[in-house]
Residue, then its C-alpha position, 0 to 999 in steps of 0.5 A: m342235890s339228888t341229881k348230878k350237876s354240870l360243871q357250870t352249875s357246880l360252880i354256882h350251887s355247892d352242897y357243902i355246908a361248913p360245920e358250926g362251932f367256929a368262934a373268933f374275936p373278929t366279927a365275920i365279914h358277910h358279903a351280900s347283895t342278895v339275901l336268901f329266904e327259907n321259903v316264900a312265907a319267910m320272904r313275905a313276912r320279913n320287914w326291911q326296917d326290922k333289925s331282927g332279920y335280913t332282906y337285902g344287902l343294902h339294908g344290912t348283913p350281920t357285919s353292918f348290924t353289928l357295927e351299927a349296934r356298937l356305934a349306937a352303944i358308944e353314943g348311948g343311942t338306940g338306932c344307927v344308920l351307916a352311910p358311905s361317908g360323913l357327908a352322906a350321913i349329913a345328907l341323910v339327916d337333911f333328907a330324912v326330916l326336911k322338905s320344901g318350905d322348911d328352914v334350917l340353921l347352920p353354924d357359920n363355921v360349919y364343915n364346908p361340904n355341909r355348907e355346899l349341901g345347904t346351898w344346893l338344898q336352897h337353890d334346888f329344893g326350896i329349903t331356906v338355909r340361914y347361918y348363925d354365929p357358932t357362939i350364939g348359945a341361947g341367943i339363937a331364939a332370935l333366929m327361930q321361925p315357925d318353919t325352922r325344922l332343923i339346927w345343925t351344930e358342930a362341936p367345935g368347928s373343925v377349922t376355927m374351933e369355936v365351941p358352941d353351947i349345945p344345951a342352950i341351943c337344944t333348949v331353944a330348938h325344942a321349945y320351938g319344935a325344931l330338931v338338933a343334929i350335931d357333927n360329933t366327929w371331933s370328939a369321936g363320941i368319946a369326949f362329948d356325950a351329945f345325947a346327954h346334952g340334948v341333941d336329936f341326931v348324932m352324926h360321925a365321919l367314921t373315916k376319922y377316929q373310928s377307923g383310925g387307918s386313913d383308909v376308909l370312907m364311911g359315916a353314921v347317924i345315931t339317934r335314940d328316938d324310934a320315930l326319927r330312926q324310922k325316918l332315917d331308915q326311909a331316907h337311907m332306903r330311898l337314897g340307896f346309901g349302902v356300905g361295903m362290908d369290908d369297910a364295916f369290918l375295918v371300922m370295927r377293927g379300929l374300935p377296940t383301940m379308939k379310946l387309947r388312940f384318941d387319948a394319945h392324939d389328945a396328949g400329943a396335940r396339947n404338947v405341940a399346941a403349947w409349944l406353938k403358943a410360945r412361938p413369936e411367929i404364932a399370934r393365936v392357938l385355937h385349941p378348945a382346951f386353951e383358955d383363949c379359944p372361943g368357947h373354952a369355958i363351955w368345952k371345960r364344962d361339957f367335954t372330957g377330952a380334945g383329940g388331935l385337931f387344932s388350928v393356929i393363926f400366924d402373926e399378921r406380918y406373914t403372908e399367905a405365900q410364906t405360910d404356904r411355904f412353911v406347910d410345904r417345908l414340913e416333912l413329918f406333916k403331910i398335906g391332907f384334909s382329914w384327921g384321926g389317923a396315925n399320920s400327922l397332917c397340916v393344911p392352910y385355910r383361906v378362912h375369909g373365903m369360907r366365912a363372911d363373919w370372920q374377924g381374924s387377921g393372919q393366916l390360919v393353918r390347921f394341924n392334926i397331931g397323929l401318933e408320932e413322938p411329939a418331940d419329933l413333930i415339934a422339931d419338924i415345925e421348928k425347922a420349918l419356922q426357922k425358914l419362914g422369913 
């Protein structure tokens, strides 16, 4: 500036401009709420839905634009919108395409916060919410109504692990003019090509494998239909779903190693699950790569991997109090609702309280196999099982 500035003004306005030419592997973190325009004409010409420019921090900076593009590329999509959590990403889809009087179908094994959101939509927004057997496949045609607008899928269910026939559901949905959204978090977009199997929206909790550090809350919705992307953008703007650029950077930092980590989780989980399957305390192992898991044939047809998450059902002679003590006695496994991080986790579930259609008996416990040595995890489980009785 041509005039001398006071100290206070100098603290806000600096004449310094960093030289160009700096390059490094990490994407730069661009923090911004306010975005600056070169002049008034540029401000008035800018469209917040046009990714060729910037308008306000809520709609993105170079950091978030880069993450969106990379996530879309992983899934084979053309548009991506970030949200503050996986559940926020689910809500984004719902509010983008549903209105009062519409009907939505959810699988009965759905992620429980999605179920709670469905209850809210039904009670307060006049949207009909119905549930279907996750193994229904093409039989979902019997549930379709003229007002059915959206079908949610989860492949597999993240607690009871049924694998749905996504292509069959999509074929029926599209014949009736409905859209299909998938929670693809379990496969991280690595082991299941959702768009190739017919879905319209791919949702992820980036909290899991994409970040890999158990330290980020973020979600994403990806599509490859421009009209649907515009609906997502509108809902994103109206709901004010911004994300922090530091968190976006952390997710990007995890992406280069995601496939390596996913494969390691997968190998470790199959190792531990196979050992558990041979134990007399365990009645069933619910792991999609195992033949007796509901939907295994579909998993074998459509998936290329399995990740680190699976569940077991204890022999019915064991009470809830006993299996709770088993979980408490584990040392390497911590108790927590997530997966995709380096640390192994274990959580007992009251499935009968979650699902009216659950026919199983015995206590269900879900394992997330982290990146520890599988033999050490097996030893930890064996020690806790020895005290189960």
